[in-house]
C-alpha positions in Angstrom: 145.7 109.1 103.8 147.5 110.8 106.7 149.0 114.3 106.1 152.4 113.0 106.9 152.2 110.4 104.1 151.3 113.1 101.6 153.4 114.9 99.0 150.9 117.6 98.0 150.9 119.9 95.1 148.9 123.0 96.3 147.7 125.6 93.8 146.6 129.0 95.0 149.1 128.6 97.8 149.7 132.3 98.5 146.0 133.3 98.8 144.2 133.6 102.1 142.8 130.1 102.2 145.9 128.7 100.4 148.3 130.1 103.1 146.2 128.7 105.9 146.0 125.3 104.1 149.7 125.2 103.6 150.4 126.0 107.2 147.9 123.4 108.5 149.2 120.6 106.2 152.9 121.4 107.0 152.1 121.5 110.7 150.8 117.9 110.4 153.8 116.7 108.5 152.9 116.9 104.8 155.5 117.6 102.2 154.4 120.5 100.0 155.0 122.0 96.6 153.4 125.5 96.7 152.1 126.9 93.4 151.3 130.5 92.7 152.2 133.4 90.3 154.7 135.3 92.5 158.1 133.5 92.9 159.2 135.9 95.6 156.1 135.3 97.7 156.3 131.6 97.3 160.0 131.5 98.2 159.4 133.4 101.4 156.4 131.3 102.3 158.3 128.1 101.7 161.2 129.3 103.8 158.9 130.1 106.7 157.2 126.7 106.5 160.4 124.7 106.6 162.6 122.3 104.7 159.8 120.0 103.6 158.2 122.7 101.5 159.2 123.7 98.0 157.6 125.9 95.4 156.9 126.3 91.7 155.8 129.6 90.1 153.1 129.2 87.5 150.3 131.3 86.0 147.4 128.8 85.9 145.6 131.1 83.5 148.2 130.3 80.9 147.2 126.9 79.6 150.6 126.5 77.9 152.3 126.6 81.3 150.4 123.6 82.7 152.4 120.8 81.1 155.6 122.0 82.7 153.9 122.2 86.1 152.6 118.7 85.7 156.0 117.4 84.7 157.6 119.1 87.7 155.0 117.7 90.1 155.3 114.2 88.7 159.1 114.3 88.9 158.7 115.5 92.5 156.5 112.4 93.2 153.3 114.2 94.2 150.6 111.8 95.4 148.0 114.5 96.3 146.8 117.5 94.3 144.9 120.3 96.1 143.3 122.7 93.6 142.9 125.9 95.6 143.5 128.6 93.0 140.6 130.7 91.8 139.3 134.2 91.2 136.1 135.9 92.3 133.1 137.4 90.4 130.4 139.3 92.2 127.5 141.5 91.0 124.5 141.5 88.8 125.0 139.7 85.6 124.6 142.9 83.6 127.8 144.4 85.1 130.1 141.5 84.5 131.7 141.7 81.1 132.7 138.8 78.8 136.4 139.1 79.6 135.8 138.6 83.3 133.5 135.7 82.7 136.1 134.0 80.6 138.8 134.6 83.2 136.6 133.1 86.0 135.8 130.0 84.0 139.4 129.6 82.8 140.9 129.8 86.3 138.2 128.3 88.4 137.2 125.4 86.1 139.4 124.8 83.1 142.7 125.1 84.9 141.9 122.4 87.5 140.4 120.2 84.8 143.4 120.4 82.5 146.0 120.1 85.3 144.1 117.0 86.7 144.1 115.5 83.2 147.9 116.1 82.8 148.7 114.6 86.2 146.3 111.6 86.1 148.7 109.2 84.4 151.2 109.8 87.2 148.6 109.6 89.9 147.3 106.3 88.6 150.8 104.8 89.3 150.7 105.7 93.0 149.7 103.1 95.6 147.4 105.8 97.0 146.5 109.2 95.6 144.0 112.0 96.0 142.7 115.0 94.0 141.0 117.6 96.2 139.1 120.5 94.8 138.5 123.6 97.0 135.3 124.8 95.6 132.5 126.6 97.4 129.0 126.1 98.9 128.1 128.2 95.8 129.0 125.1 93.8 125.7 123.6 95.0 123.7 126.6 96.0 123.2 129.5 93.6 122.8 133.0 95.2 121.8 136.3 93.6 125.0 138.2 92.7 127.0 135.0 92.1 125.7 133.7 88.7 129.1 133.6 87.0 131.1 132.5 90.1 128.5 129.8 90.8 128.7 128.6 87.2 132.4 127.9 87.7 132.0 126.2 91.0 128.9 124.1 89.9 131.0 123.0 87.0 133.9 122.1 89.3 131.8 120.1 91.6 130.1 118.3 88.7 133.5 117.5 87.3 134.8 116.2 90.7 131.7 114.0 91.1 131.9 112.5 87.6 135.6 112.0 87.9 135.2 110.4 91.3 132.9 107.8 89.8 135.1 107.3 86.8 138.1 106.5 89.0 136.2 104.5 91.6 138.1 101.3 90.5 141.5 103.0 90.8 143.7 104.1 93.7 142.9 107.8 93.0 140.3 109.3 95.3 138.6 112.5 94.2 137.1 114.9 96.8 135.3 118.3 96.9 135.3 120.8 99.7 132.7 123.6 99.8 133.5 126.4 102.1 131.1 129.2 102.7 132.2 132.9 102.7 135.6 133.3 104.2 137.5 136.3 105.6 140.2 136.8 103.1 141.4 139.4 100.6 139.4 137.4 98.0 136.4 139.4 99.0 135.9 143.0 97.7 134.1 145.6 99.8 130.9 145.0 97.9 130.9 141.4 99.1 131.4 142.4 102.7 128.5 144.8 102.4 126.3 142.1 100.9 127.3 139.6 103.6 126.4 142.2 106.4 123.1 143.1 104.7 122.0 139.5 104.3 123.4 138.1 107.5 125.8 135.8 105.8 128.2 134.1 108.2 131.9 134.1 107.4 134.7 131.8 108.5 138.3 132.4 109.1 140.6 130.7 106.6 141.9 128.4 109.3 138.5 126.8 109.6 138.7 125.9 105.9 142.2 124.6 106.3 141.2 122.3 109.1 138.2 121.0 107.1 140.6 120.3 104.1 142.9 118.3 106.3 140.0 116.3 107.7 138.8 115.6 104.2 142.2 114.5 103.1 142.6 112.1 106.1 139.0 110.9 106.2 136.8 108.7 104.0 134.2 111.3 102.9 134.1 112.3 99.2 132.6 115.7 99.8 132.2 118.2 102.7 130.6 121.6 103.2 131.3 124.0 105.9 128.9 125.8 108.3 125.3 126.0 109.2 122.8 126.7 107.7 124.8 126.1 104.6 125.1 122.4 105.1 121.4 122.1 105.3 120.8 124.5 102.4 122.9 122.6 100.0 121.1 119.4 100.8 117.7 120.9 100.4 118.8 122.6 97.2 119.9 119.2 95.8 116.5 117.7 96.5 114.1 120.4 95.5 115.9 123.5 94.3 112.8 125.7 94.0 112.0 125.3 97.7 114.7 127.9 98.4 113.9 130.4 95.7 111.9 132.6 98.1 114.7 132.6 100.7 116.8 135.1 98.8 114.6 138.2 98.7 116.9 140.2 100.8 119.9 139.2 98.7 118.1 140.5 95.6 117.0 143.6 97.4 120.5 144.4 98.4 121.8 143.9 94.8 119.0 146.2 93.5 119.7 148.9 96.1 123.5 148.8 95.5 122.9 149.0 91.8 120.6 152.0 92.2 123.2 153.8 94.4 125.9 153.1 91.9 123.8 154.3 89.0 123.0 157.5 90.8 126.7 158.2 91.5 128.0 157.0 88.1 125.2 157.0 85.6 127.5 156.2 82.7 128.6 152.9 84.3 125.2 151.5 85.3 125.4 149.0 82.5 128.4 147.6 80.5 129.2 149.6 77.4 128.6 148.0 74.1 131.7 147.2 72.0 132.3 149.8 69.3 
Protein backbone atom coordinates (compact mmCIF):
# COMPACT_ATOMS: atom_id res chain seq x y z
CA UNK A 1 0.00 0.00 0.00
CA UNK A 2 1.47 3.37 -0.98
CA UNK A 3 1.47 6.14 1.60
CA UNK A 4 -0.65 8.35 -0.67
CA UNK A 5 -3.38 5.67 -0.68
CA UNK A 6 -3.48 5.55 3.09
CA UNK A 7 -5.82 7.12 5.63
CA UNK A 8 -3.81 6.53 8.79
CA UNK A 9 -4.84 6.64 12.42
CA UNK A 10 -1.56 7.34 14.25
CA UNK A 11 -1.44 7.00 18.04
CA UNK A 12 1.37 8.56 20.05
CA UNK A 13 1.54 11.21 17.34
CA UNK A 14 3.04 13.94 19.52
CA UNK A 15 5.94 11.85 20.85
CA UNK A 16 9.44 11.92 19.42
CA UNK A 17 8.97 8.96 17.08
CA UNK A 18 5.32 9.85 16.46
CA UNK A 19 6.15 13.36 15.26
CA UNK A 20 8.80 12.03 12.89
CA UNK A 21 6.42 9.35 11.57
CA UNK A 22 3.65 11.90 11.02
CA UNK A 23 6.01 14.19 9.11
CA UNK A 24 7.37 11.34 6.97
CA UNK A 25 3.93 9.97 6.08
CA UNK A 26 2.45 13.39 5.36
CA UNK A 27 5.45 14.21 3.16
CA UNK A 28 4.65 11.16 1.04
CA UNK A 29 0.98 12.01 0.66
CA UNK A 30 -0.76 10.09 3.47
CA UNK A 31 -3.94 11.44 5.02
CA UNK A 32 -3.56 11.39 8.79
CA UNK A 33 -5.59 11.42 11.99
CA UNK A 34 -3.20 12.21 14.84
CA UNK A 35 -4.00 10.83 18.28
CA UNK A 36 -2.54 11.94 21.59
CA UNK A 37 -3.52 13.35 24.96
CA UNK A 38 -2.91 17.09 24.36
CA UNK A 39 -5.47 18.77 22.11
CA UNK A 40 -3.38 21.95 21.83
CA UNK A 41 -0.25 20.08 20.75
CA UNK A 42 -2.18 17.97 18.24
CA UNK A 43 -3.93 21.01 16.77
CA UNK A 44 -0.62 22.84 16.26
CA UNK A 45 1.00 19.73 14.82
CA UNK A 46 -1.86 19.11 12.39
CA UNK A 47 -1.86 22.75 11.29
CA UNK A 48 1.87 22.57 10.55
CA UNK A 49 1.51 19.36 8.54
CA UNK A 50 -1.22 20.64 6.26
CA UNK A 51 -4.89 20.24 5.30
CA UNK A 52 -4.74 16.45 4.88
CA UNK A 53 -4.08 16.05 8.62
CA UNK A 54 -6.70 16.03 11.36
CA UNK A 55 -6.51 15.06 15.03
CA UNK A 56 -8.37 13.43 17.90
CA UNK A 57 -7.44 13.87 21.56
CA UNK A 58 -7.66 10.64 23.54
CA UNK A 59 -6.04 9.20 26.66
CA UNK A 60 -5.33 5.63 25.57
CA UNK A 61 -4.79 4.66 29.19
CA UNK A 62 -8.52 5.17 29.74
CA UNK A 63 -10.15 2.08 28.26
CA UNK A 64 -13.56 3.74 28.32
CA UNK A 65 -12.30 6.34 25.79
CA UNK A 66 -11.32 3.78 23.15
CA UNK A 67 -14.78 3.04 21.67
CA UNK A 68 -15.30 6.73 20.81
CA UNK A 69 -11.88 6.87 19.16
CA UNK A 70 -12.65 3.74 17.13
CA UNK A 71 -16.01 5.19 16.07
CA UNK A 72 -14.37 8.44 14.97
CA UNK A 73 -11.65 6.59 13.02
CA UNK A 74 -14.22 4.37 11.30
CA UNK A 75 -16.40 7.35 10.32
CA UNK A 76 -13.25 9.05 9.00
CA UNK A 77 -12.64 5.92 6.86
CA UNK A 78 -9.24 4.92 8.23
CA UNK A 79 -7.65 2.05 6.34
CA UNK A 80 -4.39 1.94 8.31
CA UNK A 81 -3.75 1.98 12.05
CA UNK A 82 -0.26 2.75 13.36
CA UNK A 83 0.03 2.00 17.06
CA UNK A 84 2.86 4.26 18.21
CA UNK A 85 1.83 5.25 21.74
CA UNK A 86 3.71 3.83 24.70
CA UNK A 87 5.47 4.54 27.96
CA UNK A 88 8.93 3.50 29.21
CA UNK A 89 10.11 1.42 32.15
CA UNK A 90 13.78 1.11 33.00
CA UNK A 91 15.68 -0.22 35.98
CA UNK A 92 16.12 -3.30 38.13
CA UNK A 93 12.86 -5.09 38.78
CA UNK A 94 13.13 -4.35 42.52
CA UNK A 95 12.71 -0.59 41.95
CA UNK A 96 9.67 -0.72 39.64
CA UNK A 97 6.46 -0.64 41.60
CA UNK A 98 3.19 -2.35 40.76
CA UNK A 99 1.49 0.84 39.59
CA UNK A 100 4.19 1.49 37.01
CA UNK A 101 4.06 -2.12 35.81
CA UNK A 102 0.30 -1.84 35.34
CA UNK A 103 0.60 1.45 33.45
CA UNK A 104 3.26 0.06 31.10
CA UNK A 105 1.22 -3.04 30.32
CA UNK A 106 -1.98 -1.02 29.96
CA UNK A 107 -0.57 1.48 27.46
CA UNK A 108 2.00 -0.61 25.61
CA UNK A 109 -0.04 -3.79 25.28
CA UNK A 110 -3.69 -3.63 26.31
CA UNK A 111 -4.52 -0.32 24.58
CA UNK A 112 -3.32 -1.43 21.11
CA UNK A 113 -4.98 -4.82 21.56
CA UNK A 114 -8.32 -3.28 22.51
CA UNK A 115 -8.21 -0.55 19.87
CA UNK A 116 -7.38 -3.11 17.19
CA UNK A 117 -10.30 -5.27 18.33
CA UNK A 118 -12.67 -2.31 18.13
CA UNK A 119 -11.47 -1.27 14.65
CA UNK A 120 -11.27 -4.73 13.12
CA UNK A 121 -14.89 -4.93 11.90
CA UNK A 122 -14.35 -1.66 10.00
CA UNK A 123 -10.93 -2.68 8.66
CA UNK A 124 -12.31 -5.98 7.37
CA UNK A 125 -14.65 -4.00 5.11
CA UNK A 126 -11.79 -2.21 3.36
CA UNK A 127 -10.40 -3.46 0.05
CA UNK A 128 -6.94 -3.13 1.60
CA UNK A 129 -6.00 -2.36 5.21
CA UNK A 130 -3.04 -2.55 7.54
CA UNK A 131 -2.37 -2.55 11.27
CA UNK A 132 1.21 -1.61 12.18
CA UNK A 133 2.67 -1.88 15.67
CA UNK A 134 5.70 0.21 16.57
CA UNK A 135 7.25 -2.06 19.15
CA UNK A 136 10.92 -2.43 19.97
CA UNK A 137 13.91 -4.70 19.41
CA UNK A 138 13.28 -5.41 23.10
CA UNK A 139 10.14 -7.21 22.00
CA UNK A 140 12.37 -10.02 20.80
CA UNK A 141 15.55 -9.47 22.82
CA UNK A 142 15.37 -9.14 26.60
CA UNK A 143 18.03 -6.91 28.19
CA UNK A 144 18.91 -6.38 31.86
CA UNK A 145 17.04 -3.33 33.12
CA UNK A 146 14.13 -3.78 30.73
CA UNK A 147 12.21 -6.70 32.22
CA UNK A 148 8.89 -4.85 32.47
CA UNK A 149 9.24 -2.93 29.21
CA UNK A 150 10.28 -6.10 27.38
CA UNK A 151 7.29 -7.94 28.80
CA UNK A 152 5.00 -5.37 27.20
CA UNK A 153 6.81 -5.44 23.85
CA UNK A 154 7.23 -9.24 23.74
CA UNK A 155 3.48 -9.38 24.32
CA UNK A 156 2.82 -6.85 21.56
CA UNK A 157 4.97 -8.71 19.07
CA UNK A 158 3.34 -12.03 19.96
CA UNK A 159 -0.09 -10.47 19.56
CA UNK A 160 0.88 -9.04 16.15
CA UNK A 161 2.28 -12.38 14.97
CA UNK A 162 -0.78 -14.36 16.03
CA UNK A 163 -3.19 -11.78 14.62
CA UNK A 164 -1.28 -11.68 11.33
CA UNK A 165 -1.82 -15.42 10.97
CA UNK A 166 -5.43 -15.17 12.10
CA UNK A 167 -6.17 -12.56 9.41
CA UNK A 168 -4.08 -14.14 6.64
CA UNK A 169 -7.22 -14.91 4.59
CA UNK A 170 -8.51 -11.33 4.86
CA UNK A 171 -7.52 -7.99 3.31
CA UNK A 172 -6.01 -6.83 6.63
CA UNK A 173 -2.22 -7.04 6.85
CA UNK A 174 -0.62 -6.96 10.31
CA UNK A 175 2.99 -5.76 10.71
CA UNK A 176 5.51 -5.13 13.50
CA UNK A 177 8.42 -2.67 13.57
CA UNK A 178 11.19 -3.12 16.14
CA UNK A 179 13.33 0.01 16.54
CA UNK A 180 16.41 -0.04 18.74
CA UNK A 181 17.14 2.78 21.20
CA UNK A 182 16.10 6.11 19.70
CA UNK A 183 17.09 9.69 20.55
CA UNK A 184 13.88 11.13 21.97
CA UNK A 185 12.53 12.49 25.23
CA UNK A 186 11.22 8.97 25.87
CA UNK A 187 14.61 8.17 27.41
CA UNK A 188 15.41 9.30 30.93
CA UNK A 189 18.97 10.26 31.91
CA UNK A 190 19.58 6.81 33.41
CA UNK A 191 18.89 5.21 30.01
CA UNK A 192 21.35 7.54 28.30
CA UNK A 193 23.98 6.62 30.91
CA UNK A 194 23.24 2.90 30.37
CA UNK A 195 23.54 3.27 26.60
CA UNK A 196 26.88 5.06 26.89
CA UNK A 197 28.24 2.53 29.38
CA UNK A 198 27.20 -0.46 27.28
CA UNK A 199 28.01 0.97 23.86
CA UNK A 200 24.38 0.79 22.78
CA UNK A 201 23.82 2.54 19.44
CA UNK A 202 20.97 5.00 19.06
CA UNK A 203 19.03 6.19 16.02
CA UNK A 204 17.36 9.49 15.28
CA UNK A 205 13.55 9.25 15.13
CA UNK A 206 13.66 10.01 11.42
CA UNK A 207 15.36 6.63 10.88
CA UNK A 208 12.40 4.92 12.53
CA UNK A 209 9.96 7.00 10.49
CA UNK A 210 11.58 5.96 7.21
CA UNK A 211 11.56 2.32 8.30
CA UNK A 212 7.87 2.58 9.18
CA UNK A 213 6.99 3.99 5.77
CA UNK A 214 9.03 1.25 4.08
CA UNK A 215 7.17 -1.37 6.11
CA UNK A 216 3.81 0.19 5.18
CA UNK A 217 4.65 0.23 1.49
CA UNK A 218 6.50 -3.10 1.35
CA UNK A 219 5.59 -6.76 1.66
CA UNK A 220 7.52 -7.63 4.84
CA UNK A 221 5.49 -8.50 7.91
CA UNK A 222 8.18 -7.56 10.40
CA UNK A 223 11.28 -5.36 10.45
CA UNK A 224 14.00 -4.53 12.95
CA UNK A 225 16.37 -1.59 12.79
CA UNK A 226 20.14 -1.48 13.15
CA UNK A 227 23.16 -3.73 13.48
CA UNK A 228 23.99 -5.78 15.51
CA UNK A 229 20.36 -5.73 16.70
CA UNK A 230 19.03 -7.40 13.54
CA UNK A 231 21.43 -10.29 14.02
CA UNK A 232 20.86 -10.44 17.78
CA UNK A 233 17.09 -10.80 17.48
CA UNK A 234 17.54 -13.64 14.98
CA UNK A 235 20.01 -15.48 17.20
CA UNK A 236 17.82 -14.91 20.23
CA UNK A 237 14.90 -16.45 18.38
CA UNK A 238 16.88 -19.58 17.56
CA UNK A 239 18.81 -20.29 20.77
CA UNK A 240 18.13 -17.60 23.40
CA UNK A 241 20.68 -18.89 25.90
CA UNK A 242 23.53 -18.26 23.44
CA UNK A 243 23.30 -14.54 24.18
CA UNK A 244 23.02 -14.73 27.97
CA UNK A 245 26.72 -14.11 28.45
CA UNK A 246 26.74 -11.08 26.17
CA UNK A 247 25.13 -8.79 28.74
CA UNK A 248 27.66 -8.81 31.60
CA UNK A 249 28.42 -5.11 31.17
CA UNK A 250 24.71 -4.32 31.16
CA UNK A 251 24.27 -6.12 34.48
CA UNK A 252 27.41 -4.48 35.87
CA UNK A 253 26.15 -1.02 34.99
CA UNK A 254 22.80 -1.67 36.64
CA UNK A 255 24.57 -2.92 39.78
CA UNK A 256 26.93 0.05 39.95
CA UNK A 257 24.12 2.52 39.34
CA UNK A 258 22.03 0.85 42.04
CA UNK A 259 24.94 0.96 44.50
CA UNK A 260 25.51 4.64 43.80
CA UNK A 261 21.82 5.40 44.26
CA UNK A 262 21.70 3.42 47.49
CA UNK A 263 24.68 5.27 48.94
CA UNK A 264 23.10 8.63 48.13
CA UNK A 265 19.54 7.68 49.10
CA UNK A 266 19.63 4.66 51.42
CA UNK A 267 15.91 4.87 52.14
CA UNK A 268 15.01 4.48 48.44
CA UNK A 269 17.24 1.54 47.57
CA UNK A 270 14.23 -0.79 47.50
CA UNK A 271 10.53 -0.05 47.06
CA UNK A 272 8.71 0.50 50.34
CA UNK A 273 6.19 -2.06 51.42
CA UNK A 274 2.57 -1.01 51.55
CA UNK A 275 1.42 -0.04 55.04
